[in-house]
C-alpha positions in Angstrom: 136.7 120.9 107.4 134.7 123.5 109.4 131.8 123.3 111.4 129.9 125.3 108.5 130.9 123.0 105.8 129.6 119.9 108.0 126.3 121.7 108.3 126.0 122.4 104.7 126.7 118.7 103.7 124.1 117.6 106.4 121.6 120.2 105.1 122.3 118.9 101.5 121.7 115.3 102.7 118.5 116.0 104.4 117.1 117.9 101.5 117.8 115.0 99.0 116.1 112.8 101.6 112.9 115.2 101.6 113.1 115.1 97.9 113.1 111.3 97.8 110.4 111.0 100.4 108.4 113.3 98.5 108.8 111.4 95.3 108.0 108.0 97.2 104.7 109.7 98.6 103.8 111.0 95.3 104.1 107.3 93.7 102.3 106.0 96.5 99.2 108.5 96.1 99.2 107.9 92.4 99.0 104.0 93.1 96.1 104.5 95.6 94.4 106.7 93.3 94.6 104.5 90.2 93.6 101.4 92.4 90.3 103.2 93.5 89.5 104.5 89.7 90.0 100.8 88.7 87.8 99.4 91.7 85.1 102.2 91.0 85.3 101.2 87.1 84.7 97.4 88.1 82.0 98.2 90.3 80.1 100.2 87.7 80.8 97.4 85.0 79.6 94.5 87.5 76.4 96.6 88.4 75.4 97.9 84.9 72.4 95.9 83.2 73.5 93.4 80.7 71.8 93.4 77.2 70.5 89.8 77.9 68.9 91.1 81.1 67.2 93.6 79.3 65.9 91.6 76.5 64.5 89.0 79.2 62.8 92.1 81.0 61.2 93.3 77.9 59.9 90.0 76.7 58.5 89.7 80.5 56.8 92.8 80.1 55.2 91.5 76.9 53.9 88.3 78.5 51.9 90.4 80.9 50.5 93.0 78.5 
């Protein structure tokens, strides 16, 4: 085996590792983004007014009028 062949094998391995790392990074980024989307969705759901609360507020307004 010549030095050039060994260098080609090393280059091929490095490219494969970079590809795998890139795939891993993309998966991690997707998981983080999904986590944020679900978190904000949950927060909006929790902070949104409920139907019961709206009915109670309208009844309280009617009492004062």
